[in-house]
N, C-alpha and C positions, 0 to 999 in steps of 0.2 A: 507539578505539569499533572494534570487527572491524563491519568493514562488510558483510568476503563473511558474515559469520553472518548480522548483521541482515538482507539483504535474500536469501538465498535462502536460510538453515534454517526446521525450519515447528518445529522444538524450544524449548524453554525459557519461556521471559518476559520479558519487556521493560518498561519506563515509561512518563508518555507523554513525556518529553523524547526517549526516542530514539527513541519511534514519528513526533513529527511533523520529527522529524529525518530520520528512512526517506522523509516524506513530502514533506520539504522536497526530497531528492534525488531522489526521484519528479518533481516539479515541477522540479526545475534539467533533469533526463533532457529530458525533454517540451520545455523550450526550448530545449535545447539540438539538437533535431532537428528543429522548427521552421527554425531561424537556418539548420541545416545546407541544407535542404530549399528554403528561399529561394533561399540564395547559386547554389546547384546548376543551380535550375533545376525541380528533377524532382515532379511532380507525375497520381494520375492520379484522374480521376472514381468515385467511389465513390458517388455515386446521387444523386436532383436536386437536380444544376445543383451540387453540391457536392464540391469537389476536395483529395485530402490529401496532402503526400509520403513517398515513397516510404521515407524514414527513418524520419518520422514515427509508418508505420502499423508499421513493425517496430518503433520504441520502444515503441507502443501493447499493440503484442503483449509483448515483455517486460515492461512495468510491470506486467502481468494475477497474472503468474506475483512478481514481484518486492512486490508489493502482497498479495496472499493469506498474500506468505510471511509478511510484516511484521503482517498484523492476529491470523493467528494468534499467533503472541507476547502479541500484545497479546491477545489473549481468554484465552487460557492465564492472563494477569495477572489475569485479571477471574475465575479460576476459573472457563471456560469452554472449549467443545473449540473449537478451531476452527472447526470445521465451521460456528461462525454466524454464519462471512464470508457464505454461502449467503441472510440475511439483503436484503441488498444486489440481492438479482431484483426485491423487491416494492417496484414506484415512487417515489417520496419518502420511504413511510416507512421506510425500507430505509436511504438517506442519509443522514436526521435519526438514527437507530439508532445506525448506526456512526459518526458524527460524538460524540454522546452519549457514546454508552456503551465509545467505543476512546479518542478526544481527549480527554473530560474528566472525566469519573470513577473517580475515584483505585482502581490495583487492591489485592485480593487482601491485608492484611499478614500476612505471615507465609511460610514454606512453603505449598505446595498437594501438589496429584500432579503439577502441571508443574514442580516445582522450585524452589528457594528463592527468597528476593524480593529481587529486585532492587535495593530502597531498600538491603535490608542493608547 
Protein backbone atom coordinates (compact mmCIF):
# COMPACT_ATOMS: atom_id res chain seq x y z
CA UNK A 1 0.00 0.00 0.00
CA UNK A 2 1.26 3.47 -0.88
CA UNK A 3 0.97 5.19 2.51
CA UNK A 4 2.22 8.54 1.24
CA UNK A 5 -0.53 8.68 -1.39
CA UNK A 6 -3.13 7.36 1.06
CA UNK A 7 -2.48 10.06 3.65
CA UNK A 8 -1.45 13.07 1.57
CA UNK A 9 -3.22 13.00 -1.80
CA UNK A 10 -6.74 14.29 -2.33
CA UNK A 11 -7.10 12.47 -5.68
CA UNK A 12 -8.52 9.03 -6.41
CA UNK A 13 -10.66 6.53 -4.54
CA UNK A 14 -10.13 4.10 -1.67
CA UNK A 15 -12.24 1.28 -0.30
CA UNK A 16 -13.34 0.83 3.30
CA UNK A 17 -10.36 -1.37 4.24
CA UNK A 18 -7.85 1.29 3.22
CA UNK A 19 -9.96 3.95 4.94
CA UNK A 20 -9.86 2.04 8.24
CA UNK A 21 -6.13 1.36 7.80
CA UNK A 22 -5.61 5.12 7.44
CA UNK A 23 -7.75 5.82 10.52
CA UNK A 24 -5.61 3.28 12.41
CA UNK A 25 -2.46 5.17 11.40
CA UNK A 26 -3.98 8.43 12.67
CA UNK A 27 -4.91 6.83 16.00
CA UNK A 28 -1.42 5.35 16.30
CA UNK A 29 0.09 8.78 15.55
CA UNK A 30 -1.93 10.27 18.41
CA UNK A 31 -0.90 7.54 20.83
CA UNK A 32 2.80 7.86 19.93
CA UNK A 33 2.63 11.66 20.30
CA UNK A 34 1.01 11.33 23.73
CA UNK A 35 3.63 8.82 24.89
CA UNK A 36 6.43 11.13 23.70
CA UNK A 37 4.83 14.03 25.60
CA UNK A 38 4.66 11.92 28.76
CA UNK A 39 8.29 10.85 28.40
CA UNK A 40 9.67 14.33 27.78
CA UNK A 41 7.20 16.00 30.15
CA UNK A 42 6.13 18.74 27.76
CA UNK A 43 2.75 20.34 28.20
CA UNK A 44 1.03 23.68 27.88
CA UNK A 45 -2.25 24.98 29.22
CA UNK A 46 -4.94 24.85 26.50
CA UNK A 47 -7.67 26.50 28.53
CA UNK A 48 -10.14 25.38 31.13
CA UNK A 49 -7.36 23.83 33.20
CA UNK A 50 -6.65 21.27 30.48
CA UNK A 51 -3.10 20.60 29.42
CA UNK A 52 -1.79 19.18 26.18
CA UNK A 53 1.71 18.24 25.16
CA UNK A 54 3.54 20.14 22.46
CA UNK A 55 4.14 17.00 20.39
CA UNK A 56 0.44 16.09 20.67
CA UNK A 57 -0.57 19.54 19.47
CA UNK A 58 1.71 19.26 16.43
CA UNK A 59 0.46 15.72 15.71
CA UNK A 60 -3.15 16.91 15.99
CA UNK A 61 -2.55 19.72 13.51
CA UNK A 62 -0.87 17.32 11.07
CA UNK A 63 -3.71 14.83 11.54
CA UNK A 64 -6.25 17.36 10.30
CA UNK A 65 -4.59 17.44 6.88
CA UNK A 66 -4.04 13.67 6.82
CA UNK A 67 -7.66 12.96 7.78
CA UNK A 68 -9.04 15.36 5.18
CA UNK A 69 -6.99 13.64 2.45
CA UNK A 70 -8.25 10.25 3.64
CA UNK A 71 -11.86 11.46 3.80
CA UNK A 72 -11.71 13.04 0.34
CA UNK A 73 -10.68 9.77 -1.30
CA UNK A 74 -13.38 7.87 0.55
CA UNK A 75 -16.03 10.46 -0.45
CA UNK A 76 -14.84 10.04 -4.02
CA UNK A 77 -15.47 6.30 -3.74
CA UNK A 78 -19.03 7.17 -2.69
CA UNK A 79 -19.22 9.36 -5.87
CA UNK A 80 -19.35 12.59 -3.86
CA UNK A 81 -17.07 15.60 -3.61
CA UNK A 82 -14.42 15.72 -0.90
CA UNK A 83 -16.13 18.91 0.27
CA UNK A 84 -18.64 16.62 2.00
CA UNK A 85 -16.03 16.45 4.77
CA UNK A 86 -17.46 19.76 5.96
CA UNK A 87 -20.42 17.78 7.32
CA UNK A 88 -18.14 17.14 10.31
CA UNK A 89 -18.80 20.73 11.39
CA UNK A 90 -22.29 19.71 12.53
CA UNK A 91 -22.09 18.59 16.16
CA UNK A 92 -22.93 14.91 16.73
CA UNK A 93 -24.80 14.44 13.43
CA UNK A 94 -21.68 15.17 11.38
CA UNK A 95 -19.58 12.55 13.18
CA UNK A 96 -22.28 9.91 12.80
CA UNK A 97 -22.79 10.80 9.13
CA UNK A 98 -19.06 10.44 8.42
CA UNK A 99 -18.84 7.17 10.37
CA UNK A 100 -21.73 5.63 8.45
CA UNK A 101 -21.05 7.09 5.02
CA UNK A 102 -17.27 6.61 4.93
CA UNK A 103 -16.73 3.73 7.31
CA UNK A 104 -19.68 1.44 6.68
CA UNK A 105 -21.34 2.01 3.31
CA UNK A 106 -20.03 0.39 0.15
CA UNK A 107 -18.48 2.57 -2.52
CA UNK A 108 -19.79 3.09 -6.04
CA UNK A 109 -19.36 -0.01 -8.18
CA UNK A 110 -17.36 0.53 -11.32
CA UNK A 111 -15.58 3.66 -12.44
CA UNK A 112 -16.95 7.08 -11.58
CA UNK A 113 -15.81 10.66 -12.21
CA UNK A 114 -13.07 10.28 -9.56
CA UNK A 115 -11.40 7.19 -10.97
CA UNK A 116 -11.62 3.43 -11.36
CA UNK A 117 -13.21 1.11 -8.79
CA UNK A 118 -10.57 0.42 -6.10
CA UNK A 119 -11.88 -3.13 -5.75
CA UNK A 120 -11.66 -3.93 -9.47
